[in-house]
Backbone bond lengths (Angstrom), bond angles and torsions (degrees), N, CA, C in turn:
res aa  C-N    CA-C-N  psi(-1)  N-CA   C-N-CA  omega(-1)  CA-C   N-CA-C  phi
1 M - - - 1.465 - - 1.524 109.51 -
2 K 1.335 116.41 134.73 1.454 120.79 178.81 1.525 109.70 -69.50
3 K 1.321 115.31 140.43 1.450 119.90 177.45 1.528 109.75 -77.28
4 P 1.346 117.69 144.80 1.472 120.34 179.38 1.524 111.49 -59.36
5 R 1.326 116.03 141.13 1.459 121.97 176.41 1.532 108.05 -123.27
6 P 1.328 116.99 74.05 1.461 119.80 -173.48 1.522 112.73 -69.18
7 G 1.340 116.04 130.42 1.454 119.20 173.19 1.513 109.63 -74.77
8 K 1.322 115.41 -29.87 1.460 121.48 179.56 1.513 109.31 -150.12
9 I 1.303 116.26 131.08 1.459 121.50 175.02 1.525 107.91 -97.03
10 Q 1.320 116.62 134.41 1.456 120.58 -179.03 1.523 112.11 -74.69
11 G 1.348 115.93 -32.37 1.456 118.86 175.81 1.514 115.77 107.15
12 Y 1.334 118.01 15.57 1.463 120.56 173.85 1.528 107.99 -76.99
13 I 1.317 116.83 128.17 1.468 121.51 -179.48 1.524 108.95 -126.42
14 E 1.320 115.77 137.26 1.460 119.71 175.88 1.528 110.43 -141.15
15 F 1.319 115.89 127.49 1.456 122.77 169.93 1.527 106.97 -100.63
16 K 1.331 116.94 126.06 1.462 121.15 -177.18 1.528 109.49 -118.76
17 D 1.329 115.24 100.94 1.461 122.51 176.79 1.535 111.10 48.05
18 V 1.327 115.51 56.39 1.470 121.66 -175.57 1.526 110.62 -86.65
19 W 1.332 114.64 127.80 1.456 122.91 174.30 1.524 107.72 -120.52
20 F 1.324 115.68 143.19 1.460 118.49 179.11 1.518 111.01 -147.29
21 A 1.351 114.96 135.91 1.468 122.24 173.18 1.522 107.34 -144.93
22 Y 1.319 116.25 138.55 1.462 120.56 179.17 1.528 111.05 -64.06
23 D 1.338 116.20 -31.65 1.460 120.33 -174.82 1.535 112.00 -103.49
24 Y 1.331 117.13 23.70 1.469 119.89 -175.46 1.523 111.34 -65.95
25 N 1.325 115.34 136.30 1.463 122.71 177.48 1.519 107.55 -135.12
26 D 1.350 116.41 123.43 1.463 120.66 -178.20 1.528 112.24 -54.83
27 E 1.316 116.46 -32.52 1.458 119.87 -175.81 1.532 112.75 -81.13
28 Q 1.338 116.12 -20.86 1.463 119.95 179.59 1.532 110.84 -136.33
29 P 1.327 117.08 60.53 1.470 120.41 -176.23 1.523 113.17 -63.78
30 E 1.320 116.89 -25.47 1.466 120.21 -177.28 1.532 111.86 -70.12
31 E 1.319 118.08 -15.61 1.465 121.36 -178.85 1.533 112.51 -94.90
32 A 1.316 117.42 0.82 1.468 120.75 -177.38 1.524 111.55 -69.41
33 N 1.320 115.42 141.10 1.466 121.31 171.78 1.521 107.68 -94.50
34 W 1.321 116.46 96.00 1.458 120.97 -169.76 1.520 111.74 -71.98
35 V 1.326 114.57 128.12 1.461 122.04 174.96 1.528 109.43 -91.34
36 L 1.323 116.69 -37.56 1.467 123.40 174.55 1.518 108.49 -124.06
37 K 1.348 116.34 140.38 1.457 120.89 -174.85 1.530 110.52 -132.21
38 G 1.313 115.93 102.94 1.463 120.62 173.47 1.508 114.73 61.20
39 I 1.337 116.89 46.15 1.463 121.35 -178.31 1.526 110.69 -78.94
40 S 1.326 116.79 123.85 1.467 122.38 177.80 1.527 109.61 -137.57
41 F 1.312 115.99 128.14 1.466 121.75 174.15 1.518 109.27 -167.11
42 K 1.334 115.39 164.96 1.459 122.30 177.58 1.533 109.00 -128.78
43 I 1.322 115.49 144.31 1.464 121.38 172.79 1.519 107.16 -126.21
44 L 1.309 117.00 122.64 1.460 121.23 178.23 1.525 109.95 -80.50
45 P 1.336 117.53 154.15 1.464 120.27 179.08 1.529 111.66 -53.71
46 G 1.317 116.17 129.71 1.463 121.19 178.41 1.515 115.01 89.06
47 E 1.338 117.18 -6.52 1.462 119.95 -179.77 1.533 111.43 -81.49
48 I 1.315 114.72 155.02 1.466 121.99 175.06 1.519 107.57 -115.45
49 I 1.334 116.38 123.54 1.459 119.07 172.90 1.529 108.16 -118.24
50 A 1.295 115.72 150.00 1.460 121.13 179.94 1.522 109.17 -119.84
51 L 1.320 115.38 140.90 1.454 122.04 176.06 1.522 108.40 -111.43
52 V 1.308 116.89 125.20 1.464 120.53 178.84 1.519 108.73 -129.88
53 G 1.309 115.22 158.48 1.453 121.03 -179.68 1.509 110.19 150.53
54 A 1.312 115.94 168.44 1.465 121.19 -177.75 1.519 110.92 -68.79
55 T 1.322 116.35 163.90 1.455 121.67 174.15 1.521 109.48 -56.86
56 G 1.338 116.14 131.62 1.453 120.14 -178.57 1.516 114.65 89.60
57 A 1.332 116.67 4.38 1.467 120.09 -178.37 1.525 112.21 -74.49
58 G 1.352 117.08 -19.88 1.459 120.19 179.11 1.513 114.60 115.41
59 K 1.334 117.35 4.69 1.464 121.19 -175.39 1.539 111.46 -62.06
60 S 1.312 116.60 -51.27 1.465 120.43 -177.72 1.527 112.07 -67.82
61 S 1.323 116.75 -27.65 1.469 120.01 178.22 1.527 110.99 -63.99
62 I 1.324 116.62 -35.96 1.465 120.37 176.80 1.521 110.23 -60.64
63 I 1.343 116.62 -42.72 1.464 121.62 179.41 1.518 111.07 -66.94
64 N 1.324 116.24 -41.42 1.459 120.34 -179.31 1.524 112.00 -64.59
65 L 1.312 116.83 -36.58 1.464 120.28 178.40 1.522 111.13 -71.74
66 L 1.323 117.24 -38.87 1.459 120.74 179.59 1.529 110.66 -61.45
67 N 1.328 116.71 -37.97 1.463 121.62 178.44 1.534 112.33 -83.33
68 R 1.296 116.72 -4.76 1.469 123.91 -176.60 1.522 112.29 60.86
69 F 1.336 116.15 36.23 1.454 119.22 168.13 1.525 108.55 -70.24
70 Y 1.329 115.26 -28.87 1.460 123.40 170.96 1.526 107.09 -132.14
71 E 1.342 115.80 160.82 1.454 120.36 179.42 1.528 110.61 -101.87
72 V 1.306 115.95 146.77 1.465 122.72 177.36 1.525 109.46 -60.36
73 S 1.325 116.96 138.04 1.465 121.07 176.26 1.526 110.10 -80.31
74 K 1.327 115.76 -45.95 1.469 121.80 176.33 1.523 108.28 -142.78
75 G 1.340 116.27 153.18 1.455 120.62 -178.61 1.517 111.16 90.07
76 E 1.333 117.08 -168.00 1.462 119.85 179.76 1.527 111.18 -152.36
77 I 1.319 114.51 156.45 1.458 122.76 176.95 1.524 107.75 -119.61
78 L 1.329 115.49 130.46 1.466 121.06 -178.78 1.525 110.03 -115.98
79 I 1.313 116.12 140.68 1.464 122.49 167.28 1.519 107.24 -123.27
80 D 1.319 116.07 124.00 1.467 121.75 -173.74 1.529 111.03 51.55
81 H 1.360 114.79 42.38 1.465 124.09 175.04 1.530 113.15 67.67
82 V 1.318 118.41 14.11 1.465 122.92 177.36 1.523 108.61 -116.45
83 N 1.329 117.15 131.79 1.454 121.03 177.30 1.529 109.33 -57.88
84 I 1.334 116.91 132.21 1.469 119.22 -175.21 1.527 112.17 -62.99
85 K 1.332 118.08 -19.53 1.467 120.10 177.01 1.524 111.95 -69.43
86 E 1.338 115.96 -16.39 1.467 120.12 -179.76 1.526 112.55 -83.72
87 Y 1.325 117.48 -15.95 1.462 120.47 179.01 1.524 110.67 -83.03
88 K 1.308 116.55 147.13 1.454 119.31 168.63 1.523 107.33 -64.97
89 L 1.315 115.73 136.10 1.462 120.54 -169.84 1.523 112.79 -59.06
90 H 1.328 117.96 -44.21 1.472 119.58 -177.37 1.520 111.66 -68.55
91 L 1.344 117.04 -29.04 1.469 120.05 177.94 1.525 110.70 -75.84
92 L 1.321 116.58 -36.42 1.458 120.37 176.58 1.525 109.89 -59.69
93 R 1.324 115.59 -50.52 1.465 120.10 -176.56 1.520 112.04 -71.33
94 K 1.306 117.23 -23.90 1.465 120.76 177.23 1.518 111.50 -61.69
95 H 1.327 116.48 -30.64 1.465 121.27 -176.19 1.528 112.96 -93.75
96 I 1.345 116.92 2.38 1.462 120.71 -179.63 1.524 108.90 -117.90
97 G 1.332 116.01 118.62 1.457 120.74 177.21 1.518 110.38 -101.19
98 M 1.347 116.27 144.42 1.461 120.06 -178.77 1.521 111.13 -130.04
99 V 1.327 115.76 136.24 1.458 122.45 171.44 1.529 105.68 -121.50
100 L 1.327 115.76 117.73 1.457 121.08 -173.40 1.525 111.60 -102.11
101 Q 1.315 115.22 167.42 1.461 120.78 177.79 1.524 110.93 -65.66
102 D 1.325 116.73 -43.05 1.461 121.62 178.79 1.519 108.71 -97.91
103 V 1.315 115.80 110.11 1.470 121.50 -175.80 1.528 109.63 -86.59
104 F 1.327 116.15 129.25 1.464 119.24 175.99 1.524 109.60 -99.28
105 L 1.319 115.93 120.17 1.459 122.22 172.00 1.522 107.31 -121.40
106 F 1.325 116.51 139.71 1.461 119.90 178.90 1.522 110.24 -104.48
107 S 1.289 116.65 167.11 1.463 121.96 -176.11 1.526 109.94 -73.15
108 D 1.310 115.03 90.58 1.466 122.17 -179.33 1.524 107.23 -167.51
109 S 1.300 116.38 -175.14 1.462 120.42 -177.15 1.523 111.27 -70.64
110 V 1.323 114.69 158.58 1.465 120.26 174.08 1.521 109.64 -56.86
111 M 1.331 116.57 -42.54 1.462 121.40 -179.28 1.526 111.51 -58.08
112 N 1.328 117.33 -48.88 1.463 120.13 -178.29 1.517 112.24 -69.88
113 N 1.335 116.95 -27.97 1.462 119.72 175.16 1.519 111.49 -69.45
114 I 1.313 116.28 -23.83 1.464 120.80 177.98 1.525 111.09 -86.10
115 T 1.319 116.79 -49.37 1.473 120.25 -175.81 1.511 113.17 -80.91
116 L 1.326 117.20 -21.71 1.468 121.61 -174.72 1.523 110.67 53.46
117 Y 1.324 115.16 37.75 1.475 123.93 177.40 1.533 112.86 64.62
118 N 1.306 116.43 22.10 1.473 120.00 176.41 1.522 107.95 -81.12
119 S 1.323 116.95 110.23 1.465 121.59 -174.81 1.521 112.93 -68.77
120 S 1.335 117.10 -14.59 1.473 119.39 179.83 1.525 112.11 -79.47
121 I 1.331 117.06 -9.54 1.465 121.53 177.76 1.523 108.21 -102.60
122 S 1.322 117.10 113.89 1.460 121.87 -176.09 1.530 111.35 -85.01
123 E 1.331 114.97 163.16 1.467 119.34 175.89 1.521 110.39 -61.72
124 K 1.328 116.25 -35.38 1.460 119.82 178.87 1.524 110.47 -61.26
125 Q 1.327 117.30 -41.60 1.460 120.99 179.07 1.525 111.12 -64.27
126 V 1.325 115.61 -38.90 1.464 120.09 178.86 1.524 110.19 -64.89
127 H 1.350 116.41 -44.71 1.468 120.69 178.90 1.521 110.18 -60.65
128 E 1.330 116.88 -44.13 1.463 121.11 -179.29 1.533 111.11 -64.55
129 A 1.340 116.39 -38.99 1.464 120.49 178.85 1.524 110.34 -65.02
130 A 1.328 116.41 -42.22 1.465 120.65 -179.88 1.520 111.10 -63.37
131 I 1.327 116.67 -41.32 1.459 120.77 178.19 1.529 110.23 -65.69
132 K 1.325 116.53 -44.37 1.465 121.53 -179.22 1.528 111.26 -59.34
133 L 1.334 116.22 -37.23 1.462 120.74 -176.50 1.520 113.09 -92.88
134 G 1.341 116.28 3.12 1.456 120.07 177.09 1.513 114.02 73.11
135 A 1.341 116.37 24.29 1.467 120.43 -175.74 1.520 113.32 -108.60
136 S 1.310 117.41 -1.07 1.466 119.56 -174.49 1.528 112.43 -69.13
137 A 1.326 117.59 -30.64 1.470 120.96 -174.51 1.526 111.62 -60.70
138 F 1.333 117.36 -47.60 1.466 118.23 -176.64 1.529 111.07 -71.76
139 I 1.342 117.37 -31.61 1.468 119.66 178.35 1.522 110.48 -68.75
140 E 1.328 116.50 -40.20 1.467 120.39 179.83 1.528 111.75 -65.16
141 Q 1.320 117.47 -20.88 1.460 121.00 179.68 1.526 112.64 -87.40
142 L 1.333 117.33 -8.92 1.462 120.86 179.32 1.530 109.85 -75.89
143 P 1.316 118.40 149.26 1.464 120.03 171.75 1.540 108.50 -59.32
144 E 1.306 116.91 130.10 1.470 122.61 -178.54 1.524 113.41 66.66
145 K 1.330 116.86 5.40 1.469 122.43 171.74 1.534 112.47 52.69
146 Y 1.326 117.28 -119.63 1.462 120.82 -175.51 1.530 112.46 -68.47
147 H 1.316 116.18 -15.06 1.466 120.10 179.47 1.526 111.76 -102.51
148 F 1.321 115.74 12.53 1.452 121.12 174.12 1.531 109.07 -67.68
149 V 1.323 116.13 131.12 1.464 120.67 -178.07 1.532 109.62 -89.64
150 V 1.315 115.01 117.66 1.465 120.03 177.83 1.519 108.49 -87.33
151 Q 1.316 116.31 153.81 1.453 120.31 178.08 1.524 109.94 -81.23
152 E 1.325 115.47 169.52 1.464 120.83 -179.46 1.521 110.34 -50.66
153 R 1.354 115.29 129.80 1.464 124.81 -178.03 1.524 112.57 65.21
154 G 1.342 117.13 12.82 1.456 121.04 174.19 1.505 113.62 67.56
155 S 1.327 117.00 35.55 1.465 121.40 -172.83 1.527 113.74 -63.14
156 V 1.332 117.95 -20.60 1.467 119.79 179.91 1.528 111.95 -83.50
157 L 1.328 117.09 -5.40 1.459 121.93 -179.63 1.525 109.95 -106.97
158 S 1.326 115.84 156.36 1.458 119.53 175.92 1.528 109.62 -73.64
159 T 1.331 115.72 165.94 1.465 120.42 178.20 1.524 111.02 -57.62
160 G 1.322 116.18 -43.88 1.461 120.38 -179.73 1.514 112.67 -65.49
161 Q 1.328 117.20 -38.89 1.464 120.92 179.01 1.527 111.01 -65.71
162 R 1.321 116.50 -41.36 1.466 119.52 176.74 1.523 110.67 -62.42
163 Q 1.322 115.78 -39.90 1.453 119.47 179.73 1.526 111.24 -65.89
164 L 1.329 116.88 -39.51 1.465 120.26 177.93 1.525 111.24 -61.48
165 I 1.325 117.45 -38.67 1.464 120.41 177.53 1.523 110.49 -63.17
166 S 1.327 116.74 -39.07 1.465 119.06 178.20 1.530 111.13 -67.52
167 F 1.336 117.71 -32.89 1.465 121.27 175.33 1.529 110.24 -65.06
168 I 1.332 116.35 -44.14 1.472 120.22 178.71 1.520 110.08 -61.23
169 R 1.311 116.23 -42.19 1.470 121.54 179.23 1.526 110.68 -57.33
170 A 1.335 115.41 -49.27 1.463 119.52 -179.58 1.522 111.16 -63.94
171 Y 1.323 116.91 -41.46 1.467 121.09 -178.15 1.524 110.94 -65.77
172 A 1.339 117.01 -40.49 1.463 120.97 -178.30 1.523 111.62 -65.17
173 Y 1.331 116.68 -31.43 1.469 120.01 179.59 1.526 112.01 -80.16
174 N 1.338 116.80 -12.48 1.465 123.01 172.93 1.541 113.24 51.50
175 P 1.328 117.92 57.42 1.461 119.75 179.52 1.522 111.85 -73.12
176 S 1.330 116.43 153.82 1.464 120.74 176.33 1.521 111.28 -75.90
177 I 1.342 115.43 -31.06 1.456 121.74 -179.66 1.525 107.99 -123.23
178 L 1.318 116.01 132.01 1.461 120.62 -177.95 1.525 109.94 -120.03
179 I 1.326 115.44 136.63 1.455 121.74 177.30 1.523 108.55 -120.70
180 L 1.319 116.06 124.68 1.461 121.75 174.49 1.526 106.95 -113.02
181 D 1.327 116.09 108.18 1.459 120.97 -175.43 1.526 109.44 -103.11
182 E 1.329 116.30 95.84 1.470 122.77 -178.17 1.524 111.13 53.34
183 A 1.338 116.14 38.45 1.462 121.07 -172.59 1.527 113.56 -68.24
184 T 1.321 117.40 -16.47 1.467 119.82 -179.49 1.524 112.22 -110.98
185 A 1.332 117.42 10.66 1.463 120.47 -171.39 1.519 113.62 -65.06
186 N 1.339 117.28 -42.42 1.468 120.14 -173.23 1.528 113.32 -111.68
187 V 1.304 116.36 24.45 1.462 120.42 -175.88 1.524 110.74 -73.59
188 D 1.327 116.56 135.56 1.458 120.65 178.20 1.521 110.00 -76.13
189 S 1.321 116.85 156.65 1.460 121.95 -175.05 1.525 112.08 -61.77
190 E 1.331 116.83 -28.28 1.467 121.08 -178.02 1.521 112.39 -61.90
191 T 1.333 116.33 -35.20 1.468 119.72 -177.03 1.532 112.81 -113.29
192 E 1.329 117.56 10.02 1.469 120.37 -176.94 1.524 111.94 -59.46
193 D 1.342 117.03 -44.99 1.459 119.93 179.65 1.522 111.39 -64.51
194 L 1.342 116.39 -39.32 1.468 120.39 178.46 1.523 110.93 -62.77
195 I 1.341 116.33 -42.98 1.457 120.55 179.66 1.525 110.77 -64.53
196 T 1.333 116.14 -40.25 1.468 120.16 179.26 1.521 110.94 -61.65
197 K 1.336 116.70 -45.21 1.467 120.75 178.93 1.520 111.43 -67.75
198 A 1.343 116.12 -38.96 1.463 120.21 177.95 1.526 110.69 -62.16
199 T 1.326 116.23 -39.57 1.465 120.97 178.05 1.524 110.76 -61.77
200 E 1.327 116.65 -43.52 1.465 120.51 178.67 1.525 111.28 -61.91
201 N 1.332 116.78 -41.67 1.468 120.59 -177.87 1.522 112.83 -71.56
202 I 1.342 116.15 -41.37 1.455 119.07 -174.70 1.528 112.32 -73.72
203 T 1.338 116.95 -26.20 1.466 120.19 -179.85 1.529 112.61 -91.66
204 S 1.322 117.58 -10.12 1.465 120.75 -177.01 1.534 111.51 -60.36
205 K 1.322 116.42 124.32 1.471 123.83 176.86 1.529 112.55 59.45
206 R 1.333 115.71 27.63 1.468 120.87 -179.90 1.526 108.18 -133.31
207 T 1.321 117.29 131.79 1.453 120.18 176.77 1.514 109.08 -58.69
208 S 1.326 116.68 120.50 1.460 120.29 -172.79 1.524 111.27 -134.88
209 I 1.335 114.48 139.28 1.455 121.48 173.19 1.520 106.79 -117.76
210 V 1.321 116.18 121.90 1.458 121.33 -175.75 1.526 109.07 -116.68
211 I 1.323 116.08 117.76 1.462 120.86 171.73 1.518 106.73 -93.19
212 A 1.311 117.04 122.13 1.461 119.33 -172.38 1.516 111.86 -138.55
213 H 1.319 114.81 138.91 1.465 121.24 171.70 1.524 109.78 -94.94
214 R 1.336 115.11 -37.05 1.467 120.00 179.80 1.523 108.94 -85.48
215 L 1.314 116.36 105.06 1.463 121.43 -172.98 1.523 112.64 -65.54
216 A 1.327 117.68 -22.10 1.463 120.52 179.99 1.522 111.44 -64.89
217 T 1.343 117.61 -21.48 1.465 120.85 -176.35 1.525 113.33 -85.26
218 I 1.331 118.38 -6.39 1.472 119.85 -173.38 1.522 112.95 -123.11
219 Q 1.313 117.05 14.82 1.462 119.66 -175.61 1.528 113.65 -64.63
220 N 1.337 117.03 -22.38 1.461 120.07 -179.19 1.522 113.41 -95.21
221 A 1.333 116.72 6.38 1.467 119.81 177.92 1.532 110.02 -63.73
222 H 1.336 116.31 146.16 1.460 119.95 177.98 1.535 110.87 -64.06
223 K 1.332 115.32 -35.69 1.462 119.96 178.83 1.526 108.94 -147.62
224 I 1.322 115.29 140.15 1.459 121.77 175.54 1.532 106.94 -116.07
225 M 1.330 115.73 128.29 1.462 120.56 178.27 1.527 108.42 -111.78
226 V 1.315 115.59 123.88 1.456 121.72 -178.50 1.526 108.30 -98.43
227 M 1.345 115.98 121.10 1.462 120.77 -175.84 1.521 111.24 -110.19
228 D 1.328 114.24 149.02 1.458 120.04 175.95 1.529 107.97 -155.15
229 H 1.339 116.17 124.98 1.461 122.35 179.30 1.539 112.49 50.33
230 G 1.336 115.23 45.78 1.457 120.42 172.72 1.509 116.28 80.53
231 E 1.321 117.83 9.13 1.459 121.30 -179.59 1.516 110.74 -127.61
232 I 1.335 116.09 153.87 1.462 121.47 173.11 1.527 107.06 -86.83
233 M 1.321 115.27 112.49 1.460 120.14 -175.41 1.524 112.33 -84.79
234 E 1.335 116.25 -34.73 1.466 120.91 178.03 1.517 108.84 -160.80
235 S 1.314 116.38 156.76 1.461 120.58 178.53 1.520 109.59 -150.81
236 G 1.320 114.94 153.70 1.460 120.90 -179.61 1.513 109.11 158.01
237 S 1.310 116.57 -176.79 1.457 120.56 176.29 1.527 109.32 -75.04
238 H 1.318 115.72 167.27 1.465 120.82 177.44 1.529 110.50 -54.77
239 K 1.303 116.92 -46.20 1.454 121.48 -178.90 1.520 111.53 -64.19
240 E 1.330 116.39 -44.32 1.465 120.84 -178.60 1.531 111.22 -63.02
241 L 1.333 116.14 -41.05 1.462 119.86 -177.12 1.532 111.91 -71.40
242 L 1.343 116.53 -31.01 1.466 119.10 178.02 1.528 111.34 -72.30
243 E 1.326 116.60 -21.80 1.463 119.97 178.82 1.526 112.09 -78.50
244 K 1.343 115.71 -11.94 1.461 120.21 177.02 1.528 109.05 -97.97
245 S 1.300 117.19 158.55 1.460 121.13 174.97 1.529 108.28 -99.23
246 G 1.347 114.39 58.32 1.450 120.04 -175.21 1.520 113.00 -110.09
247 L 1.325 114.90 -164.81 1.460 121.73 -175.94 1.522 111.81 -64.99
248 Y 1.339 117.13 -40.15 1.465 119.97 -178.62 1.526 111.08 -61.71
249 K 1.321 115.90 -45.23 1.468 119.64 -179.48 1.523 110.66 -60.32
250 K 1.340 116.45 -40.21 1.466 120.44 178.72 1.525 110.95 -64.06
251 L 1.342 116.39 -45.09 1.462 120.71 178.89 1.524 111.14 -61.45
252 F 1.334 115.96 -43.05 1.457 120.71 -178.31 1.529 110.86 -64.83
253 E 1.319 116.56 -43.47 1.474 120.09 -178.81 1.525 110.97 -65.54
254 I 1.335 117.04 -37.30 1.466 120.25 177.85 1.523 110.33 -62.94
255 Q 1.347 117.09 -46.74 1.462 120.44 -179.99 1.519 111.29 -66.35
256 F 1.315 117.25 -41.75 1.459 121.83 -178.84 1.527 110.64 -62.29
257 N 1.338 115.96 -44.78 1.474 120.13 179.85 1.519 111.20 -67.42
258 T 1.325 116.80 -36.64 1.469 121.03 178.97 1.517 110.63 -63.36
259 L 1.353 116.14 -44.37 1.473 120.30 179.40 1.523 111.36 -63.92
260 N 1.330 116.30 -41.39 1.462 120.94 -178.05 1.529 113.06 -69.32
261 N 1.326 115.86 -25.02 1.460 120.34 -177.93 1.514 113.87 -93.47
262 Q 1.369 115.78 0.66 1.463 118.88 177.73 1.517 110.24 -70.52
263 P 1.350 117.84 141.51 1.470 120.35 -179.92 1.516 111.36 -69.25
């Protein structure tokens, strides 16, 4: 059977009873150390869902499976109602954009760090993306602007500026599905508002999965899923979860009190 070659993915995602273990063996499934246990959820096209939970809860594993960096041990993952194993791998990943906590920039111009030498992305598109995401001002202030050469890993730029460049990169590639993996975790206060606005713009009308430690950044998500030890413990909107006396409410109160008690 020919693998699907989608010109455009709508962005419907479904996890159906997904189990995952690095050491999974079909012949000895009972010995597996499960990282994910019976994960099931749906994301409609254009929706934003957020994954929260402690380190090791399984949040990043969901992203890794969606990109097929690893294969599902049991269950299945669907995109637009098609099992992701049926897609050609490079086409699947072409439609998924990622913005990570640690931004990699190489020693080259800002423009090339955004386009990654993709000739189908014009300078005009890059300029428009930067303006849309509120990042054009700091780039225009750089010597040589978009043709300013950054050093390896972007060491001459602030953390927030490097993150904004990664947002522009993702926006210019126009993925159907967007993943933000702790993308606001290490942002400096100078660019925090810019990053917040950029996040709102880049996720607008785009299926998005946001892994977040700072709960204040995900309050507008359509659904928040709280994970613990590889399971979804509770899910709902920010308002719905605060009305429960569950894990999310406890996490939120801890962060809220910590912020209020800062000098």
